[in-house]
N, C-alpha and C positions, 0 to 999 in steps of 0.2 A: 504494500500500500504506500509506504514511504517513497519508494522509487517512482511510483506513478506521479505523486505530487511533485517530486523533484523535476521530472521530465516535463510535466505540464507547466510548471512555473518558469522553467528555464526559457520556454517559448515566449513568455510575457515579460519577465523581469530578471533583474540581476541582484543577488543578495551578497551582502558583505558584512561581517561583524567582528569587532574587536573591542577590548576594553581600554579605557583611558584612565590614568590616575595622575593626581597632582605630583609635581616633581619630588616632593618630600615624603610621599605616602606610598605604601605598598598596596598592590591590588589583592583583594581577598575574594574576588568573585570567582565563581566556577560555573561552567555550562555543562556539567556532567549530566544533569537531569533535564533542565530546560535551557533554552537559548533565546536571546533577543537578537533578531536579525533586522538590519536596515535594508529595506527593499526599495529599489529605485526603478521607476517605470520609464518606458521609452518616450512617452509624451513629454514635451518640454514643460518645465515648471512655470509658475506664475510670473516670476521675474523676467523670464525670456518672453513670455506672452505679452507682458506689459510693455516691454521695450519695443516689440514689434508694433503694438497698438499705438504707442506714443509716436513712433516714427511715422505711422500711417496718418494719424490725426494731425500731427504737426504739418505734414505735407498739405493737408486740406485746411490748415489754419485753425484747427481746434485743439483744445487741451483737455486733459482729464481733470475732473473735480469730484471730490467726495466729501460730503458733509459728515462731521463727526457725530457719533451716536453716544448716548449716555451709557455709562457702565453700570453693572449691577453685580451683586454677589461679592466675590473676593477681590475683584479688580477695581481699583480706584483711579480713574482717569484724571490726569492733571487738567486744571481749568486754564486753558491757554488757546490762543488762535492757532489754527492749523492751515497749511496750504494744501496744494494738490497731494492726494494720497498716492503712495507708491503701489498700493495694493487694495483691491476691493474685496471686502469680507464675503460677499455673496459667492465670488469665485472660489474662495476657500471652502465654504460649506459644500459647494458642488464637488470639488476635488475630493473632499473627505467622503462624500457619498459614493463616489467612484471607487475609492479605496475599499470601502466596506463591501461593495458589491463584488469586487474582484476577489477579496478574501473569502467571501461566502461561496463563490463559485469554485475557487481553487481548492479550498480545504473541505468542501462538501460535508459540512456538519461536524468535522473534527474540532476539538477544543483549541482555541487560540485567544489571545488578547491583544488588540491593537493599542499600542501605547501612544503613538503620535501619528498624525497625518502631517507630512511636510508639504507645505503649499508653495513656498516662495522660491527658495534656492534649489531645492530638489523636489521633483514630483515623486513622492514615495511615502513610505511609512515605516515605523518600527513596530514589529510584532513579536510577541512572546509565543513560542511554539516548542514542541518537543523536538529533539534532534532528528528523529526518524522522519518527520514531515518534510524537512529540507535536507535530507541526507545527500552528501556529495557536492553541495553547492560551495563555491569558493568563499572564503572568509575575507653769553653776551647777547643770547638770542632775544630776550625780552625787550630789550631796548628797541629793536627794530619793529617790535609789535606795539609800541606805545607804553612799555613798562608792564610790570606784573599785573596792574589793574585791568588790563585788557588782553593779556597773553593767552591765546587759545580760545578767546570768546567766540561763541557761535558754533563751535565744533563739539560734537558728541562722541565720546569714546565709550565703546561697549566692552565690558569685561566678562569673559567666560571664566568663572573662578568659584571660590567658596562663599560668595556673597559679600555683604558689607555691613558694618555697624553704622546705621544712619545717625546715631547720636554723637558721633565723633566731630569735634570742631573743624577737622579738615574738610568736612563735607557740608558745612553750614552755608547758607546763602545770604546771611545778614551781616557779614563782617566788613562790608564796604557800602558806601552810599552810592557808588557807581551803579548805573542802570544795568540790570542783569536779566534780560528776558530769556525764556526758554526758546531755543531755536525752533522756528516755525516748521522746519522740515522734519522734525522728530515727532512721532506719533505713538510713543510707547506708553505703557501704563505702570502703575505702582500697585503691586499685590498688597493686600491688607490681611494680616494675620495677628495672632496674639503677640508674637515676638516682633512683628513689623506693623505697628498700628497705623491707623490713618494719620497723615501728617508726617510720616517718616520721609517722604520725598519732598523736594522743594525745587527751587530754580537751579540748584547745583546738581543734586541727585535727582535726575529727571525720570528715571524708570528703574523698576526692580521686579524681577520675577525669579521663580525657582523651577527647576526641572529635575524630577527624580522618579519618573514612572518606571524606568528600567530597573533602578535599584529597588524600588518597592516591590515589583513583581518577583524579584529574586529573594525577597524575604530578609534582606540585610540592612534595610533602612531603619535607623534608630531615631525616632522622632524627637526623643528627649535630648539626644546628643547632637544630632545633625540638623534639627529644626526644619520642619516642612514649611519653609518661608525663605525669603531672600536674606534673612539675618545670618551673619557670619559667626558660626560657633567654632571656627578654626583659627582665624586671624590672617591667613594667607591672602584672601581676597581684599580685605580692608587695607592691607599693606600695599599690594600692587596698585590698587586704585589711587591711593594717595601719592605713590611715587609718580604716577603719570599726571594726575590732575588735582592733587590735594591743594587746599587753600594756602596762600602765602602767609608766612610769619606766625605759624602756630608754635607755641612754646613746647619744646621736647623736655618733659619732666619724667624721669624714671628713677624709682627707688628714692624719691625725694630730692634728686639732683637735677639741676638744669643743664642741658647739653646744647643749648642754642635754640634756634627756630627752624622749623621745617617748611618746605614748599614743594609742590609738585612741579614737574617740568612745564606744564601748561596750566597754571593755577586758576585760570578763568574758563577752562574747558568744562564741559558738562559730562556727567557720569551716568551711564546706564548699566545696570548689573543684571547678569543672566547666570544665576547660580546653578551649576551643574556638577559641582565637585564637593565632596563631603569628607570630614575628618576621619570617619571610621572606616571608609572603604575606598576612597578615591573617587572614581567616577566611571561612567560607561559611555561608549560612543553614541548610543541612541539619545541619551540626555544631552550630551555636548552638541550634537548636530541640531537638536531641537532648539537649544539656546542660540546657536549661530543663525539658524533660520529665522528666529524671532527677532534677533538683533538687526538683521538685514531688512526684515519687514518693517521694523520700527523706524528705520532711517538713520542708523548710526553712521558716522563718517569713518571711524577707525575701529577695528576689532583687535583686542589684545588678549592673547592666550598665553598664560604662564603655565602651560601644560604640554605634555608630549605623550605619545602612546607608550605603553610599557612593553611593547614588542614590535618588531619591524613588520609592516603589513605584508602578507603573502600576495601571490598573484604575479602578473607579468611585469608590474612596475610598482614601486613604493608610492608613486603619485596617486594611484587608483585606490583610494580608501575614502570612506564616507566623509571624514572631516576635511581632508584636503580638497575633495571635489565640491563640498559645500562652500568652502572658502574661495574656490575658483569662481563660483557663481556670485559670491559676495564681491570679489574683485571686478567682475563684469558689471556689477551694479555701482561701481565706483568707490568701493570701500578699501582702504589700505589695511592690510592684515599683517600683524606682528605676532611672532611666536618665539618662545624660548627655545634655545638649541637643545636643552636637556643637561642634566647633571651627571652624565655618564662618561666624562673625560677621565684621563687625558689620552686614552687609546685612539689610534687612527680609526676612522670610519665608525665612530661612536655616535654620530649625528642622529638625532631623533626628529628632525624637521626637514622635509625633503623637497618640496615643490618650488619651482622658480617664481610662482606668483605669491609665495609667502616670504615675508622678510624675517629671516632667522637671526636671532641675536645671541651671541655668546657673552660670557661674564668676564669682566676685568676688574682689577683693583683700582682704587683711587688713592690719592696721596694723604687722606686723613687717616690717622691711626691713633689708637689709645693704647698706652702701655704704662704699667707701673713697675716697681721693683722693690725688692727687699734688700736692705743693707745689713749684713751680718756684723756681729761684734768683732770679727777678724778682718774687717774691711773688704770682704768679698761682696759684690753686688750681683744679685740674681734677677734677671728680667722675668716678668710675668704678665698676666692679663687680669683685668678686673676693673670694671667701671665703679671705682670705689675711692673714698677719701683716704688720705694718708694719716699716719699717726703724727703726734706732735713732732715738729722738725728737730727740736733740740733735746729729744729724750729717747733713750733706748729702753726697750721692754723685754722682760724675761720671756723666753720661748718655753712652752710646755706642751708636750705631745699628749694627745687625747688618751692614748693607751697607758700613759703614766699618771693619769689623773682620775682613775676609776674609783668608784665608791668602794669596791672590793675586787679582789683579784679573780674571783670566780666568773665575773662578767666576761672577761676576755676568752675564757675557755668555752663559754656557752655561745658567744656571738663573735664570729671572726670578722664581722664588719663594724664592730663597735667604734673603730678608729675613724669612721666616716662622720661621726658627731651628729647622728640623726635623733638622738634621744637624750635630753639634758638630765634625765633622772639617773643616768648611768654614771654621772661624773661628780667629783668633789668640788663644789663651788669655791671653797676656801683656797684651793690650790690654783684655780683658774682665774679668779677675780683679779682684774687689773693687768693680766698677762696676755701674751699672744698665744692663742690656741692653735696647735698644729693638727690638721685633719687630713685623712687620706682621700684621694680622688681615685676611686677604683672603677672597675667595669660596671658596678652598680649604678654609677652616675650616667654612664653611656647608655645603659638600658632604661634609664628613667626610674629605677627602683629606689635610688637615693637622689636627693636634690640639694643644690646649693642653698636654696631658701630655707630648708629645714636645718641645715648645718648652721646658717646664720642665726636662726631662731634659738638654737642651742647656745651659741656663743653669747647672744644677748641675755638669755635667761641666766647664764652663769657669770654675767658681768665681765666678760673678757674685753680686753682693750682692742682686740682685733682677731682676725682669723687668717691662717696660712694653710693653703691646700697644696700638698705635694702630689705628684703624679705617681700612681702605682706602677711598678715596672712592667706589669702584665698588660697595661694599656699601651699598646704599641702603635705609633703613627696616628694617634687620634688628633684631629685638628680642633682646637678649642677656641671658640670665639669669645670676645670680651663679654663678661657677665656682670649684671648690676649687683652691687653689694651695698647695703645700707650703712654698714660700719666699715672701719678700716680693714682692708683685706687684700689678698692677692692669691691668684691661682698660678702655680708654676707648671707650665704645660710640658716642659722637657723632663723626661725621666732622668737624664744625666744631671741636669741642674738640681733635680729633686734629691739625687744621691749626695750632691755637694752640701745641700742644706742638712740632710740627716747625718752626714758624717760630722759636720761641725757640731750639731746638736748633741749627738751621742758622745763625742769626744770631750764635751764640756760638762757632762754629768759627773757629779761627785757621789760615790757610793760608799756605804759602810764596808769596812774591810772584812768583816765576818759575815754579816747577813746579806751583803750585796744590795741592800735596799738603797734607793736614791735619797741622799741627804741634802743635796743642793742642785738646783737647776742653774747651770752656769751660762748657758747660751743666751745671748741678747740680740735684738734686732730692732730696726725701725722700717716702716713701710712708706714709700713715696706714693702719692696719690695718682690715680689713673683717670681723673675726671676731665682733664684738659687734653684736647686733641693736639697732636703735633703733625706738621705737614712736611716732614723732612725725608720721608721715604721715597724711593724710586717708584714711579707709577706713570702710566698704567702697566699692569702685567696681566696676561691671560691666565685665569685661575685654573688650577689643576683639574677641577671638577667640570669645567666647561667642555661640552661635547665638541668633538673635532670632525673635520672632513677627512677624506673626500666624501661626497654625498653618495650614499649607496642607492643604486638605481633599482635593485630588486633584492629579493631574499637570498639570492646567490652571492650577494655582496659585489656584484659588478658595479663599476664606478660610473656615475652619471657625468655628463659634460656640463655640470652645474656647480658653481662654487658655493659651498656652505662652510661656516656660517656666512651671512652677508657682512656683518661687522660685529664688533664687541662694544659693550657699554658698561658703565659701573654696575656691578652686581655683588660686590663683596662688602660686608659690614655696612649695610644700608639702613639708616634710620628712616622709619616711616610709621604711619598710623597703625594701631593695633586694636583689635576688637576687645570690648570690655569683657567678653566671655571667651576670648580666644584661648585655645588649648594647644596650639601647634608647638609652642615653646614653653616649657615648664617655667623657665627662669623669668619669662616676661608675663606670666599670668597675672591678671589684675592691673597691668600697666596700660597706659593709653598709647605708648609708642614701643616699638621693638626694633632691635638691630638684627637683620636677617641677611643671609648670603645665598646666592644661587642665580642661575640664569633666569629664574622666576622674577628676580629683582631687576635684571638687566632689560628684559623685554619692555616693561612699562616705561622705562626711561625713553625708549625709542617711540613708543606710542604717544607720549606727551610731546616729544620734539616733532613728530609727524603732524600733530595738531597745529603747531606753530607754522609749519610749512604750508599746511592746508589753509590756514587762515590767511597767509600772505599770498598764496597762489591757489585760489579756490577752484580753478579749473584744472589743476594738475591731476593727472591720472595716478592710480596707485603706483604704477611703474615709474612715473616721473618723480614721485616722492622718494621712492627707493633709490633712484639714481642720484638725487640731490644729497641724500644721506651718505651714499656709498662713495661717490667720486671725490667728496671733500673730506673724507675721514683721514685722521692723522696716522702716520707711520712711525712716529717717534715718541719716546717718553718725555717727561718734563725736563730731563737733563740733556735732551738732544740725542740720546742714543736710541738704537732700535728697540721697539717694544719687545719685551721678553715673554716667553710662554713657559709656564711651569709644566714639567714633564712627569712628575711623580706625586703620588699622594703623600708619601713619607718624605720629609724634609724638602718641600716643594721649592723653597727659595734657593736651595743648593742645586737641585736638579732642574735647571732651566737653560733655555737657549733661545736665540732670536725667533720670533713668531713668524710663521708662514701664512699664506692665505687660507690654508686648511685649519689654522688655529684661530685667526682673527679676522678672516674675510678681507674686506677692503681696508681695515684698520680700526682705530678707536674713534668713536663718533666725535665730530666737531660741530657743536650745535650752531655756532655763529656762522661758520662757513656754509653749512647746509642751507641757510636761508638766502644764500647768494651763490649758487653753483655755476652760473654762467651758461653752461651747456647741460643738457639732459639727454639721456638715452631712454627712449620711450618704447613700450611694448603694449600690445592690445590683447584683448580676450581672444581675438582671431589668431594672433600669433601663438598663444598658449594652446589653442585647439589644434593648430597646424603641427605643433610639436607633439602633442599627445597622439594625434592621428598618425604620426610618423613612427610610433613605437610598434614593432612587429606584433601583429595579432590584436591590436588595441581597438579595432573598429567596433565590435559588439559591446565592449566595456564602455567606450565613449558614448555610444548610443544610449545605453542603459542609464548612465549617470546624467547626461545632458539633454537627451532627447534629440540630439543632432547627429546626422549621418556624416561620416568622414568623407564620403564622396563629394560633399559640398565643397570641400577644400581641394581645389585642383592640384595644389602642390603641397607637400609636407616639408617640414624642416627638422633638422637634428637639433639637439639641445645646445650644441656649440654655436648654432646660427641664430638663436634667440638674441634679440638686441639688448642683452644684459650689460651692466657696467663692469663686467669681468669676462674673462675668456678662460675656459677650462677644457682641456682636451685629454680624455682618459687614455686614448690609444692613437698615437701619431704614427700612421703608416707612411713613412717617407716624407710626405708633404701634405699640407692642408691650408686652404685659404678661407678666411672668414671675413665678414664685414660687420662694421658697427656704424650706425647712423646717429649723429649728434644733432640736436636742435638748439638753436641759440634763443634763450629766454631773456637775455640781457641786451645791452647796446651793441653796436657794431664793434667787432674786435678781430684782431689778427692773432692767430695761434701758431706756435711752433710745436712740433711733435718730436718727442724723444722716447727712447725705450731701452730697457735692459732685457736681454734674452735669457730664458731659462737654460740651465746647464744642459748641454747635449742637444741644443736646438739653436738654429739661426732664425732670426726674425727680421722681417722688413715691413715697414708701415708706409703707405702712401695715402695722401700726400704728406710731405714732411713740414709743410707750411700752408696755411690757408686763411683767407679772409672770409668772415661770415657775418652777414647782416642780421638785424633783429628779426626773429621768426624764421630765419632760413635754416636749411638742413645741409649737412656735409657728410658724405660717406667716407669712412676710413676703411681701407683694404689692408688686411694683416695676413702676411704669408709666413707660415711655419715650415721649416725643413729640419728633419732629424739628422743630426750629424754623427750619431753613434747609437748603438743598441744599448738601452738602459731601462731598467724597471723601477728606478727610484724617482719619486716625484721631484720636479725642480720648478723653480718659480722665477718670474720676471715681472716687469711692469711697463706700461705705456703711460707717459706723462704728456698732458696737453697744457701748454703755458701761454696764456693770453697776455697781450700787451696792456690790458686794462686791469691786470692783477688776478684774473681767475686762473686757478690751477686745478686740473683734474687728474685723478689717478685711476688707472684701469689695471687691476692685477691679472697676471698670466700664470696659468698652472698647466703643466704637461706631465702626465704620469708615465705611461709606457711609451717608449720610443723605439721605432724600427727604422734604421737608416737604409 
């Protein structure tokens, strides 16, 4: 019976399913019993239909208009003027009825549950069925925008994430007297629930929904922990939204300490939230696609995804998966799409964002760092981490180990982790009072079974002058971020430095000659504070965890002729807003801000900067925005040397070398230069379709995802021939010629062309000099010749240097070479 359904449905539709989880969370879903499939029909979705209708009506001098309707039930529509709708709801209900009819006919009475009807970007649906039924189917910039008061205004950024805490001041709409209307092109709504009451949205937070049908049907949705609402019970979504578009000048106060003021990249942009990710299980593709589809239907300008799939998509190409194909339709509708590269680095080909229409962002460090230190009585200084005050500068304090301050000796025999200072009742307050308490940082902390907060509570209960954490030798290579401490304290992250501390401490103990009991604690120390940032470190660096290229084209790990990541942005130790009930970081629970690291933090930096570009150039296509960001990126760190890439998890600052385009893409984002790129390299939806149709055997897949036949495209192109602001050739068979077309968006200018060739390759670019007027185009012809047989990737660059000051960088990457 199952085979019959499979064969019948294959004639009508294409199914594909995989799970998605947030970058910091593990997938716990299983499809051993039931499965959620995303089904895409051959008929074009509403977005494609609307575009055709608009083209037809505009030709006859007419336009679409749709009056807003009042909302009811859980949806609370914002009261604001609306312009022409992108989408008519009656067509959505018709499509939904078609989906229902198809399922009834295809499954003929068998049990199933339709979770979503996708109307806008994909014509299809998500359905819960048993595996047997579908057996065998494949699975300085603000100043240019008038200052922070207007930076990003009129642009809506949509976030597919864990939701948002609407009470955070980063998302208030009343911090300025400046007029702040909701963009007329946005038509989203605000869900109303107990955790997300009426009034949660405003002119800043203009839309909020949640999507969890796939998770609910699997029986893993925990409403008390995950919240069946747009409210963020994790913290991740609140953090990413504020990085991109949080209000300007919000005080960052953590553990009672003030660390300065925070601002998003585009502080006057508007935020729309589509919650499809959850703390307890991550997320599922069906829910994520539903969020993307709704964001596009609502009319967001930019989509930000700090998520990646937890497995590489199977099939003929990585590009053919529900999320990437939904995003392709979003790009067709004019939305710029940003995605985190993933935290799976530093291995080559660890990239988790694949398609050329998606702007993929890796994580780099910035030059702000927090560090404190402990000065021992023998004049040895040990560095550490800890967002903590220091002890009195002119006083040394006695050090006393937790295991030497127990109420009785039997405790140590019964509790091997007592040295972690988790229970103050175990200790003798008279010994500890006024002294520095030494605690162990073991694997229990890494696993979340012990916490810094609880150890601090113990120290405070025992009236300690401060606390010192040393790293257990069994915790190898663990990267520890600065942690907020309310009292003077330090965490020594290095096991070797921890040994130095303990050797000094033990050698300073005085014991009774007969009983060997300690009669005097002789070790003393003081702690220097870690509340003040210093800006002396070399930056940026590509972080060890940031996923690397080359871009895998398929599950066989063949390389695509596409450079990934596109560039890198600040992603390490990022201060941003935190949900009042956020649980993703134990150390920041209950705080209103948190310092987080990951490509999740890098992507919204670019989303916010893209909003500034879109504000300045409202008619820019998504590819034009991508080009502006890419060609102007920096290749050098702040000291003028090459940007370095960390190559190992353990001792990353020792294991590093100059970054290549497979580490950093075009380079480190330059916000100011991106607003004045001079030339852009543009691509269209038709270009991406020609590329997809050029993949061997892709015709049926393209038809099922887009409703379009590949025979419409008279000629196809390879990925190296896409007009991208980079050139990647995975296999250079003797020679290859590619072209790039630049368009002048600035004034008249004369450009000189220079280049450096990848090792083992000769390169020639023509012309080497050209004049280009405003709005004009120029074709560059680039000829590659292999000069040796070589299988190691090598890199070069093309530079365009204008006489009016514009400079563009186009990275070159060649992997296999056959002379």
